[in-house]
mmCIF file of the C-alpha atoms, coordinates in Angstrom:
data_MODEL
# 
_entry.id   MODEL 
# 
loop_
_atom_site.group_PDB 
_atom_site.id 
_atom_site.type_symbol 
_atom_site.label_atom_id 
_atom_site.label_alt_id 
_atom_site.label_comp_id 
_atom_site.label_asym_id 
_atom_site.label_entity_id 
_atom_site.label_seq_id 
_atom_site.pdbx_PDB_ins_code 
_atom_site.Cartn_x 
_atom_site.Cartn_y 
_atom_site.Cartn_z 
_atom_site.occupancy 
_atom_site.B_iso_or_equiv 
_atom_site.pdbx_formal_charge 
_atom_site.auth_seq_id 
_atom_site.auth_comp_id 
_atom_site.auth_asym_id 
_atom_site.auth_atom_id 
_atom_site.pdbx_PDB_model_num 
ATOM 1   C CA . UNK A 1 1   ? 45.685 0.223   3.482   1.00 0.00 ? 1   UNK A CA 1 
ATOM 2   C CA . UNK A 1 2   ? 45.741 -3.558  3.987   1.00 0.00 ? 2   UNK A CA 1 
ATOM 3   C CA . UNK A 1 3   ? 43.077 -5.861  2.506   1.00 0.00 ? 3   UNK A CA 1 
ATOM 4   C CA . UNK A 1 4   ? 41.631 -6.328  5.989   1.00 0.00 ? 4   UNK A CA 1 
ATOM 5   C CA . UNK A 1 5   ? 41.470 -2.580  6.562   1.00 0.00 ? 5   UNK A CA 1 
ATOM 6   C CA . UNK A 1 6   ? 39.896 -2.103  3.143   1.00 0.00 ? 6   UNK A CA 1 
ATOM 7   C CA . UNK A 1 7   ? 37.243 -4.686  3.992   1.00 0.00 ? 7   UNK A CA 1 
ATOM 8   C CA . UNK A 1 8   ? 36.476 -2.909  7.276   1.00 0.00 ? 8   UNK A CA 1 
ATOM 9   C CA . UNK A 1 9   ? 36.302 0.421   5.474   1.00 0.00 ? 9   UNK A CA 1 
ATOM 10  C CA . UNK A 1 10  ? 33.798 -1.015  2.968   1.00 0.00 ? 10  UNK A CA 1 
ATOM 11  C CA . UNK A 1 11  ? 31.688 -2.540  5.699   1.00 0.00 ? 11  UNK A CA 1 
ATOM 12  C CA . UNK A 1 12  ? 31.695 0.665   7.697   1.00 0.00 ? 12  UNK A CA 1 
ATOM 13  C CA . UNK A 1 13  ? 30.990 3.201   4.974   1.00 0.00 ? 13  UNK A CA 1 
ATOM 14  C CA . UNK A 1 14  ? 28.985 1.194   2.448   1.00 0.00 ? 14  UNK A CA 1 
ATOM 15  C CA . UNK A 1 15  ? 27.318 -1.572  4.423   1.00 0.00 ? 15  UNK A CA 1 
ATOM 16  C CA . UNK A 1 16  ? 26.039 0.369   7.403   1.00 0.00 ? 16  UNK A CA 1 
ATOM 17  C CA . UNK A 1 17  ? 23.523 2.439   5.428   1.00 0.00 ? 17  UNK A CA 1 
ATOM 18  C CA . UNK A 1 18  ? 21.558 -0.652  4.349   1.00 0.00 ? 18  UNK A CA 1 
ATOM 19  C CA . UNK A 1 19  ? 18.508 0.399   6.314   1.00 0.00 ? 19  UNK A CA 1 
ATOM 20  C CA . UNK A 1 20  ? 18.528 3.595   4.303   1.00 0.00 ? 20  UNK A CA 1 
ATOM 21  C CA . UNK A 1 21  ? 19.162 1.782   1.038   1.00 0.00 ? 21  UNK A CA 1 
ATOM 22  C CA . UNK A 1 22  ? 15.998 -0.189  1.661   1.00 0.00 ? 22  UNK A CA 1 
ATOM 23  C CA . UNK A 1 23  ? 14.162 3.111   1.527   1.00 0.00 ? 23  UNK A CA 1 
ATOM 24  C CA . UNK A 1 24  ? 14.425 2.874   -2.255  1.00 0.00 ? 24  UNK A CA 1 
ATOM 25  C CA . UNK A 1 25  ? 11.927 0.010   -2.252  1.00 0.00 ? 25  UNK A CA 1 
ATOM 26  C CA . UNK A 1 26  ? 8.874  0.618   -4.393  1.00 0.00 ? 26  UNK A CA 1 
ATOM 27  C CA . UNK A 1 27  ? 6.456  -0.356  -1.648  1.00 0.00 ? 27  UNK A CA 1 
ATOM 28  C CA . UNK A 1 28  ? 3.265  1.562   -1.052  1.00 0.00 ? 28  UNK A CA 1 
ATOM 29  C CA . UNK A 1 29  ? 3.132  0.679   2.629   1.00 0.00 ? 29  UNK A CA 1 
ATOM 30  C CA . UNK A 1 30  ? 1.326  2.945   5.046   1.00 0.00 ? 30  UNK A CA 1 
ATOM 31  C CA . UNK A 1 31  ? 2.835  4.761   8.027   1.00 0.00 ? 31  UNK A CA 1 
ATOM 32  C CA . UNK A 1 32  ? 5.111  2.485   10.082  1.00 0.00 ? 32  UNK A CA 1 
ATOM 33  C CA . UNK A 1 33  ? 2.994  0.219   12.247  1.00 0.00 ? 33  UNK A CA 1 
ATOM 34  C CA . UNK A 1 34  ? 4.697  -0.394  15.588  1.00 0.00 ? 34  UNK A CA 1 
ATOM 35  C CA . UNK A 1 35  ? 3.015  -3.806  15.793  1.00 0.00 ? 35  UNK A CA 1 
ATOM 36  C CA . UNK A 1 36  ? 3.655  -5.260  12.334  1.00 0.00 ? 36  UNK A CA 1 
ATOM 37  C CA . UNK A 1 37  ? 2.402  -8.822  12.038  1.00 0.00 ? 37  UNK A CA 1 
ATOM 38  C CA . UNK A 1 38  ? 5.592  -10.234 10.534  1.00 0.00 ? 38  UNK A CA 1 
ATOM 39  C CA . UNK A 1 39  ? 9.288  -9.244  10.557  1.00 0.00 ? 39  UNK A CA 1 
ATOM 40  C CA . UNK A 1 40  ? 9.216  -8.830  6.786   1.00 0.00 ? 40  UNK A CA 1 
ATOM 41  C CA . UNK A 1 41  ? 6.239  -6.494  7.051   1.00 0.00 ? 41  UNK A CA 1 
ATOM 42  C CA . UNK A 1 42  ? 8.141  -4.522  9.685   1.00 0.00 ? 42  UNK A CA 1 
ATOM 43  C CA . UNK A 1 43  ? 11.163 -4.077  7.390   1.00 0.00 ? 43  UNK A CA 1 
ATOM 44  C CA . UNK A 1 44  ? 8.945  -3.065  4.491   1.00 0.00 ? 44  UNK A CA 1 
ATOM 45  C CA . UNK A 1 45  ? 6.958  -0.625  6.633   1.00 0.00 ? 45  UNK A CA 1 
ATOM 46  C CA . UNK A 1 46  ? 10.087 1.028   8.038   1.00 0.00 ? 46  UNK A CA 1 
ATOM 47  C CA . UNK A 1 47  ? 11.355 1.657   4.515   1.00 0.00 ? 47  UNK A CA 1 
ATOM 48  C CA . UNK A 1 48  ? 8.119  3.349   3.513   1.00 0.00 ? 48  UNK A CA 1 
ATOM 49  C CA . UNK A 1 49  ? 8.630  6.333   5.808   1.00 0.00 ? 49  UNK A CA 1 
ATOM 50  C CA . UNK A 1 50  ? 12.316 6.610   4.885   1.00 0.00 ? 50  UNK A CA 1 
ATOM 51  C CA . UNK A 1 51  ? 11.421 6.547   1.189   1.00 0.00 ? 51  UNK A CA 1 
ATOM 52  C CA . UNK A 1 52  ? 8.925  9.335   1.746   1.00 0.00 ? 52  UNK A CA 1 
ATOM 53  C CA . UNK A 1 53  ? 11.580 11.423  3.519   1.00 0.00 ? 53  UNK A CA 1 
ATOM 54  C CA . UNK A 1 54  ? 14.200 10.866  0.814   1.00 0.00 ? 54  UNK A CA 1 
ATOM 55  C CA . UNK A 1 55  ? 11.768 11.678  -1.971  1.00 0.00 ? 55  UNK A CA 1 
ATOM 56  C CA . UNK A 1 56  ? 10.672 14.852  -0.232  1.00 0.00 ? 56  UNK A CA 1 
ATOM 57  C CA . UNK A 1 57  ? 14.313 15.941  0.195   1.00 0.00 ? 57  UNK A CA 1 
ATOM 58  C CA . UNK A 1 58  ? 15.972 14.509  -2.900  1.00 0.00 ? 58  UNK A CA 1 
ATOM 59  C CA . UNK A 1 59  ? 17.048 17.965  -4.095  1.00 0.00 ? 59  UNK A CA 1 
ATOM 60  C CA . UNK A 1 60  ? 19.085 18.643  -0.937  1.00 0.00 ? 60  UNK A CA 1 
ATOM 61  C CA . UNK A 1 61  ? 20.251 15.218  0.245   1.00 0.00 ? 61  UNK A CA 1 
ATOM 62  C CA . UNK A 1 62  ? 23.567 15.520  -1.572  1.00 0.00 ? 62  UNK A CA 1 
ATOM 63  C CA . UNK A 1 63  ? 24.547 18.878  -0.116  1.00 0.00 ? 63  UNK A CA 1 
ATOM 64  C CA . UNK A 1 64  ? 22.773 18.676  3.260   1.00 0.00 ? 64  UNK A CA 1 
ATOM 65  C CA . UNK A 1 65  ? 22.867 14.995  4.248   1.00 0.00 ? 65  UNK A CA 1 
ATOM 66  C CA . UNK A 1 66  ? 22.960 15.747  7.982   1.00 0.00 ? 66  UNK A CA 1 
ATOM 67  C CA . UNK A 1 67  ? 19.649 17.593  7.827   1.00 0.00 ? 67  UNK A CA 1 
ATOM 68  C CA . UNK A 1 68  ? 18.026 14.759  5.898   1.00 0.00 ? 68  UNK A CA 1 
ATOM 69  C CA . UNK A 1 69  ? 19.575 12.199  8.240   1.00 0.00 ? 69  UNK A CA 1 
ATOM 70  C CA . UNK A 1 70  ? 18.005 13.955  11.230  1.00 0.00 ? 70  UNK A CA 1 
ATOM 71  C CA . UNK A 1 71  ? 14.589 13.359  9.663   1.00 0.00 ? 71  UNK A CA 1 
ATOM 72  C CA . UNK A 1 72  ? 15.370 9.715   8.863   1.00 0.00 ? 72  UNK A CA 1 
ATOM 73  C CA . UNK A 1 73  ? 16.614 9.019   12.386  1.00 0.00 ? 73  UNK A CA 1 
ATOM 74  C CA . UNK A 1 74  ? 13.140 9.717   13.730  1.00 0.00 ? 74  UNK A CA 1 
ATOM 75  C CA . UNK A 1 75  ? 11.684 6.996   11.485  1.00 0.00 ? 75  UNK A CA 1 
ATOM 76  C CA . UNK A 1 76  ? 14.389 4.324   11.673  1.00 0.00 ? 76  UNK A CA 1 
ATOM 77  C CA . UNK A 1 77  ? 16.095 4.465   15.051  1.00 0.00 ? 77  UNK A CA 1 
ATOM 78  C CA . UNK A 1 78  ? 13.040 3.502   17.122  1.00 0.00 ? 78  UNK A CA 1 
ATOM 79  C CA . UNK A 1 79  ? 13.345 0.123   15.364  1.00 0.00 ? 79  UNK A CA 1 
ATOM 80  C CA . UNK A 1 80  ? 17.070 -0.389  16.023  1.00 0.00 ? 80  UNK A CA 1 
ATOM 81  C CA . UNK A 1 81  ? 17.902 -1.842  19.437  1.00 0.00 ? 81  UNK A CA 1 
ATOM 82  C CA . UNK A 1 82  ? 21.060 0.041   20.382  1.00 0.00 ? 82  UNK A CA 1 
ATOM 83  C CA . UNK A 1 83  ? 21.121 -1.610  23.800  1.00 0.00 ? 83  UNK A CA 1 
ATOM 84  C CA . UNK A 1 84  ? 21.428 -5.095  22.295  1.00 0.00 ? 84  UNK A CA 1 
ATOM 85  C CA . UNK A 1 85  ? 23.811 -3.868  19.600  1.00 0.00 ? 85  UNK A CA 1 
ATOM 86  C CA . UNK A 1 86  ? 26.074 -2.152  22.136  1.00 0.00 ? 86  UNK A CA 1 
ATOM 87  C CA . UNK A 1 87  ? 26.092 -5.189  24.408  1.00 0.00 ? 87  UNK A CA 1 
ATOM 88  C CA . UNK A 1 88  ? 27.005 -7.475  21.517  1.00 0.00 ? 88  UNK A CA 1 
ATOM 89  C CA . UNK A 1 89  ? 29.794 -5.319  20.076  1.00 0.00 ? 89  UNK A CA 1 
ATOM 90  C CA . UNK A 1 90  ? 31.472 -4.823  23.473  1.00 0.00 ? 90  UNK A CA 1 
ATOM 91  C CA . UNK A 1 91  ? 31.132 -8.478  24.519  1.00 0.00 ? 91  UNK A CA 1 
ATOM 92  C CA . UNK A 1 92  ? 32.820 -9.235  27.838  1.00 0.00 ? 92  UNK A CA 1 
ATOM 93  C CA . UNK A 1 93  ? 33.754 -5.573  28.264  1.00 0.00 ? 93  UNK A CA 1 
ATOM 94  C CA . UNK A 1 94  ? 30.054 -4.694  28.484  1.00 0.00 ? 94  UNK A CA 1 
ATOM 95  C CA . UNK A 1 95  ? 29.649 -6.950  31.506  1.00 0.00 ? 95  UNK A CA 1 
ATOM 96  C CA . UNK A 1 96  ? 32.541 -5.257  33.302  1.00 0.00 ? 96  UNK A CA 1 
ATOM 97  C CA . UNK A 1 97  ? 31.279 -1.714  32.660  1.00 0.00 ? 97  UNK A CA 1 
ATOM 98  C CA . UNK A 1 98  ? 28.966 0.118   35.043  1.00 0.00 ? 98  UNK A CA 1 
ATOM 99  C CA . UNK A 1 99  ? 25.636 1.609   33.946  1.00 0.00 ? 99  UNK A CA 1 
ATOM 100 C CA . UNK A 1 100 ? 27.057 5.085   33.376  1.00 0.00 ? 100 UNK A CA 1 
ATOM 101 C CA . UNK A 1 101 ? 29.855 3.793   31.140  1.00 0.00 ? 101 UNK A CA 1 
ATOM 102 C CA . UNK A 1 102 ? 27.425 1.583   29.220  1.00 0.00 ? 102 UNK A CA 1 
ATOM 103 C CA . UNK A 1 103 ? 25.179 4.568   28.607  1.00 0.00 ? 103 UNK A CA 1 
ATOM 104 C CA . UNK A 1 104 ? 28.100 6.665   27.348  1.00 0.00 ? 104 UNK A CA 1 
ATOM 105 C CA . UNK A 1 105 ? 29.262 3.892   25.024  1.00 0.00 ? 105 UNK A CA 1 
ATOM 106 C CA . UNK A 1 106 ? 25.772 3.342   23.631  1.00 0.00 ? 106 UNK A CA 1 
ATOM 107 C CA . UNK A 1 107 ? 25.383 7.057   22.887  1.00 0.00 ? 107 UNK A CA 1 
ATOM 108 C CA . UNK A 1 108 ? 28.817 7.309   21.236  1.00 0.00 ? 108 UNK A CA 1 
ATOM 109 C CA . UNK A 1 109 ? 28.194 4.149   19.191  1.00 0.00 ? 109 UNK A CA 1 
ATOM 110 C CA . UNK A 1 110 ? 24.823 5.465   18.044  1.00 0.00 ? 110 UNK A CA 1 
ATOM 111 C CA . UNK A 1 111 ? 26.360 8.778   16.981  1.00 0.00 ? 111 UNK A CA 1 
ATOM 112 C CA . UNK A 1 112 ? 29.172 7.053   15.076  1.00 0.00 ? 112 UNK A CA 1 
ATOM 113 C CA . UNK A 1 113 ? 26.618 5.001   13.165  1.00 0.00 ? 113 UNK A CA 1 
ATOM 114 C CA . UNK A 1 114 ? 24.671 8.162   12.448  1.00 0.00 ? 114 UNK A CA 1 
ATOM 115 C CA . UNK A 1 115 ? 27.784 9.813   11.020  1.00 0.00 ? 115 UNK A CA 1 
ATOM 116 C CA . UNK A 1 116 ? 28.391 6.765   8.819   1.00 0.00 ? 116 UNK A CA 1 
ATOM 117 C CA . UNK A 1 117 ? 24.797 6.811   7.564   1.00 0.00 ? 117 UNK A CA 1 
ATOM 118 C CA . UNK A 1 118 ? 25.047 10.533  6.882   1.00 0.00 ? 118 UNK A CA 1 
ATOM 119 C CA . UNK A 1 119 ? 28.247 10.194  4.850   1.00 0.00 ? 119 UNK A CA 1 
ATOM 120 C CA . UNK A 1 120 ? 26.697 7.386   2.803   1.00 0.00 ? 120 UNK A CA 1 
ATOM 121 C CA . UNK A 1 121 ? 23.639 9.436   1.863   1.00 0.00 ? 121 UNK A CA 1 
ATOM 122 C CA . UNK A 1 122 ? 25.807 11.288  -0.663  1.00 0.00 ? 122 UNK A CA 1 
ATOM 123 C CA . UNK A 1 123 ? 26.459 8.013   -2.510  1.00 0.00 ? 123 UNK A CA 1 
ATOM 124 C CA . UNK A 1 124 ? 22.898 6.939   -3.262  1.00 0.00 ? 124 UNK A CA 1 
ATOM 125 C CA . UNK A 1 125 ? 21.886 6.809   -6.939  1.00 0.00 ? 125 UNK A CA 1 
ATOM 126 C CA . UNK A 1 126 ? 19.315 4.540   -8.560  1.00 0.00 ? 126 UNK A CA 1 
ATOM 127 C CA . UNK A 1 127 ? 19.648 1.604   -6.162  1.00 0.00 ? 127 UNK A CA 1 
ATOM 128 C CA . UNK A 1 128 ? 16.781 -0.831  -5.927  1.00 0.00 ? 128 UNK A CA 1 
ATOM 129 C CA . UNK A 1 129 ? 15.976 -3.545  -3.403  1.00 0.00 ? 129 UNK A CA 1 
ATOM 130 C CA . UNK A 1 130 ? 14.047 -6.780  -3.413  1.00 0.00 ? 130 UNK A CA 1 
ATOM 131 C CA . UNK A 1 131 ? 12.963 -8.362  -0.124  1.00 0.00 ? 131 UNK A CA 1 
ATOM 132 C CA . UNK A 1 132 ? 13.106 -12.086 -0.762  1.00 0.00 ? 132 UNK A CA 1 
ATOM 133 C CA . UNK A 1 133 ? 11.827 -13.837 2.347   1.00 0.00 ? 133 UNK A CA 1 
ATOM 134 C CA . UNK A 1 134 ? 12.062 -14.655 6.029   1.00 0.00 ? 134 UNK A CA 1 
ATOM 135 C CA . UNK A 1 135 ? 13.640 -17.416 8.103   1.00 0.00 ? 135 UNK A CA 1 
ATOM 136 C CA . UNK A 1 136 ? 12.525 -18.021 11.669  1.00 0.00 ? 136 UNK A CA 1 
ATOM 137 C CA . UNK A 1 137 ? 15.440 -18.440 14.070  1.00 0.00 ? 137 UNK A CA 1 
ATOM 138 C CA . UNK A 1 138 ? 13.533 -19.919 16.994  1.00 0.00 ? 138 UNK A CA 1 
ATOM 139 C CA . UNK A 1 139 ? 10.604 -22.271 17.474  1.00 0.00 ? 139 UNK A CA 1 
ATOM 140 C CA . UNK A 1 140 ? 8.492  -19.598 19.170  1.00 0.00 ? 140 UNK A CA 1 
ATOM 141 C CA . UNK A 1 141 ? 8.870  -17.299 16.115  1.00 0.00 ? 141 UNK A CA 1 
ATOM 142 C CA . UNK A 1 142 ? 10.161 -14.436 18.216  1.00 0.00 ? 142 UNK A CA 1 
ATOM 143 C CA . UNK A 1 143 ? 13.429 -14.103 16.267  1.00 0.00 ? 143 UNK A CA 1 
ATOM 144 C CA . UNK A 1 144 ? 13.842 -13.988 12.514  1.00 0.00 ? 144 UNK A CA 1 
ATOM 145 C CA . UNK A 1 145 ? 16.088 -13.056 9.621   1.00 0.00 ? 145 UNK A CA 1 
ATOM 146 C CA . UNK A 1 146 ? 14.654 -11.098 6.703   1.00 0.00 ? 146 UNK A CA 1 
ATOM 147 C CA . UNK A 1 147 ? 16.521 -11.502 3.412   1.00 0.00 ? 147 UNK A CA 1 
ATOM 148 C CA . UNK A 1 148 ? 16.925 -8.887  0.690   1.00 0.00 ? 148 UNK A CA 1 
ATOM 149 C CA . UNK A 1 149 ? 19.080 -8.048  -2.305  1.00 0.00 ? 149 UNK A CA 1 
ATOM 150 C CA . UNK A 1 150 ? 20.359 -4.557  -3.113  1.00 0.00 ? 150 UNK A CA 1 
ATOM 151 C CA . UNK A 1 151 ? 20.921 -3.725  -6.778  1.00 0.00 ? 151 UNK A CA 1 
ATOM 152 C CA . UNK A 1 152 ? 23.170 -0.856  -7.908  1.00 0.00 ? 152 UNK A CA 1 
ATOM 153 C CA . UNK A 1 153 ? 23.695 0.057   -11.585 1.00 0.00 ? 153 UNK A CA 1 
ATOM 154 C CA . UNK A 1 154 ? 26.837 -1.565  -12.977 1.00 0.00 ? 154 UNK A CA 1 
ATOM 155 C CA . UNK A 1 155 ? 27.687 -3.382  -9.758  1.00 0.00 ? 155 UNK A CA 1 
ATOM 156 C CA . UNK A 1 156 ? 27.272 -6.877  -8.389  1.00 0.00 ? 156 UNK A CA 1 
ATOM 157 C CA . UNK A 1 157 ? 24.074 -7.340  -6.332  1.00 0.00 ? 157 UNK A CA 1 
ATOM 158 C CA . UNK A 1 158 ? 24.614 -7.303  -2.565  1.00 0.00 ? 158 UNK A CA 1 
ATOM 159 C CA . UNK A 1 159 ? 22.779 -9.659  -0.218  1.00 0.00 ? 159 UNK A CA 1 
ATOM 160 C CA . UNK A 1 160 ? 21.495 -7.758  2.826   1.00 0.00 ? 160 UNK A CA 1 
ATOM 161 C CA . UNK A 1 161 ? 19.899 -9.676  5.687   1.00 0.00 ? 161 UNK A CA 1 
ATOM 162 C CA . UNK A 1 162 ? 18.300 -8.292  8.850   1.00 0.00 ? 162 UNK A CA 1 
ATOM 163 C CA . UNK A 1 163 ? 18.104 -9.996  12.221  1.00 0.00 ? 163 UNK A CA 1 
ATOM 164 C CA . UNK A 1 164 ? 15.051 -8.995  14.242  1.00 0.00 ? 164 UNK A CA 1 
ATOM 165 C CA . UNK A 1 165 ? 13.349 -10.006 17.463  1.00 0.00 ? 165 UNK A CA 1 
ATOM 166 C CA . UNK A 1 166 ? 9.877  -9.306  18.766  1.00 0.00 ? 166 UNK A CA 1 
ATOM 167 C CA . UNK A 1 167 ? 9.679  -7.046  21.815  1.00 0.00 ? 167 UNK A CA 1 
ATOM 168 C CA . UNK A 1 168 ? 6.162  -6.601  23.208  1.00 0.00 ? 168 UNK A CA 1 
ATOM 169 C CA . UNK A 1 169 ? 4.670  -7.039  19.749  1.00 0.00 ? 169 UNK A CA 1 
ATOM 170 C CA . UNK A 1 170 ? 7.167  -4.737  18.035  1.00 0.00 ? 170 UNK A CA 1 
ATOM 171 C CA . UNK A 1 171 ? 9.835  -6.079  15.676  1.00 0.00 ? 171 UNK A CA 1 
ATOM 172 C CA . UNK A 1 172 ? 13.284 -4.647  16.469  1.00 0.00 ? 172 UNK A CA 1 
ATOM 173 C CA . UNK A 1 173 ? 16.379 -4.835  14.238  1.00 0.00 ? 173 UNK A CA 1 
ATOM 174 C CA . UNK A 1 174 ? 19.535 -5.795  16.117  1.00 0.00 ? 174 UNK A CA 1 
ATOM 175 C CA . UNK A 1 175 ? 21.950 -6.883  13.387  1.00 0.00 ? 175 UNK A CA 1 
ATOM 176 C CA . UNK A 1 176 ? 22.548 -6.483  9.660   1.00 0.00 ? 176 UNK A CA 1 
ATOM 177 C CA . UNK A 1 177 ? 24.468 -9.058  7.615   1.00 0.00 ? 177 UNK A CA 1 
ATOM 178 C CA . UNK A 1 178 ? 25.831 -7.963  4.228   1.00 0.00 ? 178 UNK A CA 1 
ATOM 179 C CA . UNK A 1 179 ? 27.186 -10.652 1.915   1.00 0.00 ? 179 UNK A CA 1 
ATOM 180 C CA . UNK A 1 180 ? 27.857 -12.762 5.001   1.00 0.00 ? 180 UNK A CA 1 
ATOM 181 C CA . UNK A 1 181 ? 29.492 -9.971  7.018   1.00 0.00 ? 181 UNK A CA 1 
ATOM 182 C CA . UNK A 1 182 ? 27.705 -9.162  10.275  1.00 0.00 ? 182 UNK A CA 1 
ATOM 183 C CA . UNK A 1 183 ? 27.680 -5.532  11.420  1.00 0.00 ? 183 UNK A CA 1 
ATOM 184 C CA . UNK A 1 184 ? 27.884 -6.682  15.046  1.00 0.00 ? 184 UNK A CA 1 
ATOM 185 C CA . UNK A 1 185 ? 30.735 -9.116  14.488  1.00 0.00 ? 185 UNK A CA 1 
ATOM 186 C CA . UNK A 1 186 ? 32.649 -6.547  12.441  1.00 0.00 ? 186 UNK A CA 1 
ATOM 187 C CA . UNK A 1 187 ? 32.452 -3.957  15.209  1.00 0.00 ? 187 UNK A CA 1 
ATOM 188 C CA . UNK A 1 188 ? 33.052 -6.522  17.958  1.00 0.00 ? 188 UNK A CA 1 
ATOM 189 C CA . UNK A 1 189 ? 36.321 -7.586  16.332  1.00 0.00 ? 189 UNK A CA 1 
ATOM 190 C CA . UNK A 1 190 ? 37.338 -3.947  15.838  1.00 0.00 ? 190 UNK A CA 1 
ATOM 191 C CA . UNK A 1 191 ? 36.636 -2.993  19.457  1.00 0.00 ? 191 UNK A CA 1 
ATOM 192 C CA . UNK A 1 192 ? 38.148 -6.213  20.837  1.00 0.00 ? 192 UNK A CA 1 
ATOM 193 C CA . UNK A 1 193 ? 41.436 -5.387  19.104  1.00 0.00 ? 193 UNK A CA 1 
ATOM 194 C CA . UNK A 1 194 ? 41.394 -1.904  20.589  1.00 0.00 ? 194 UNK A CA 1 
ATOM 195 C CA . UNK A 1 195 ? 40.539 -3.191  24.068  1.00 0.00 ? 195 UNK A CA 1 
ATOM 196 C CA . UNK A 1 196 ? 43.711 -5.275  24.052  1.00 0.00 ? 196 UNK A CA 1 
ATOM 197 C CA . UNK A 1 197 ? 45.573 -2.004  24.545  1.00 0.00 ? 197 UNK A CA 1 
ATOM 198 C CA . UNK A 1 198 ? 43.087 0.140   26.488  1.00 0.00 ? 198 UNK A CA 1 
ATOM 199 C CA . UNK A 1 199 ? 40.254 -0.199  28.987  1.00 0.00 ? 199 UNK A CA 1 
ATOM 200 C CA . UNK A 1 200 ? 36.578 0.452   28.294  1.00 0.00 ? 200 UNK A CA 1 
ATOM 201 C CA . UNK A 1 201 ? 36.639 3.945   29.783  1.00 0.00 ? 201 UNK A CA 1 
ATOM 202 C CA . UNK A 1 202 ? 39.516 4.966   27.511  1.00 0.00 ? 202 UNK A CA 1 
ATOM 203 C CA . UNK A 1 203 ? 37.772 3.460   24.474  1.00 0.00 ? 203 UNK A CA 1 
ATOM 204 C CA . UNK A 1 204 ? 34.552 5.328   25.245  1.00 0.00 ? 204 UNK A CA 1 
ATOM 205 C CA . UNK A 1 205 ? 36.383 8.620   25.750  1.00 0.00 ? 205 UNK A CA 1 
ATOM 206 C CA . UNK A 1 206 ? 38.184 8.183   22.448  1.00 0.00 ? 206 UNK A CA 1 
ATOM 207 C CA . UNK A 1 207 ? 34.914 7.418   20.624  1.00 0.00 ? 207 UNK A CA 1 
ATOM 208 C CA . UNK A 1 208 ? 33.328 10.512  22.155  1.00 0.00 ? 208 UNK A CA 1 
ATOM 209 C CA . UNK A 1 209 ? 36.276 12.618  21.018  1.00 0.00 ? 209 UNK A CA 1 
ATOM 210 C CA . UNK A 1 210 ? 35.992 11.160  17.530  1.00 0.00 ? 210 UNK A CA 1 
ATOM 211 C CA . UNK A 1 211 ? 32.290 12.039  17.357  1.00 0.00 ? 211 UNK A CA 1 
ATOM 212 C CA . UNK A 1 212 ? 33.046 15.591  18.509  1.00 0.00 ? 212 UNK A CA 1 
ATOM 213 C CA . UNK A 1 213 ? 35.791 15.920  15.893  1.00 0.00 ? 213 UNK A CA 1 
ATOM 214 C CA . UNK A 1 214 ? 33.582 14.590  13.092  1.00 0.00 ? 214 UNK A CA 1 
ATOM 215 C CA . UNK A 1 215 ? 30.769 16.954  14.014  1.00 0.00 ? 215 UNK A CA 1 
ATOM 216 C CA . UNK A 1 216 ? 33.207 19.887  14.074  1.00 0.00 ? 216 UNK A CA 1 
ATOM 217 C CA . UNK A 1 217 ? 34.546 18.978  10.628  1.00 0.00 ? 217 UNK A CA 1 
ATOM 218 C CA . UNK A 1 218 ? 31.021 18.802  9.221   1.00 0.00 ? 218 UNK A CA 1 
ATOM 219 C CA . UNK A 1 219 ? 29.859 22.055  10.798  1.00 0.00 ? 219 UNK A CA 1 
ATOM 220 C CA . UNK A 1 220 ? 29.422 25.064  8.458   1.00 0.00 ? 220 UNK A CA 1 
ATOM 221 C CA . UNK A 1 221 ? 32.461 27.345  8.380   1.00 0.00 ? 221 UNK A CA 1 
# 
């Protein structure tokens, strides 16, 4: 494995679960409020429900991560904008795809992320997180970045930042930046390299096949 491939592997299998890592926050927030006043409050509120789910299932998360992930998805995914994420990671290829192909890509991309989150659930142990602040990214205060630091025993702290935008009063996450590495940019570069040798339809079909294969491997035998 090259250094570049190793970096992509780390981003994919360790970085992607940052929303779940935030669930280890010691916040006593109430049920997620769909109209949180600030982006930081939105991030903190989202983690409250995930924390509750993980605590309630801590005895089985290691051996049944998919079942626990299914519960977490209900709390977290309504606050991730997969439309924006899919459009950004495909870039120019998104504009050339029809609605049906876009829908298929978005579903396959979502399921791949879910598989990555699920695999990472087995790795959680005693992490803690500190949300450190917010930076507005536009004058109208409709876009923001929320900063946090993830602490793992015996390891260097990891800076985890969230990009959000306000959609009809609801703060939506559309990118995660870990130690300067953007989830969207990482995937965009990966897919762009693959699209040099295949068209969007072929890429989508291959992603769908990969999802099917991963689900088959994880199914009880």
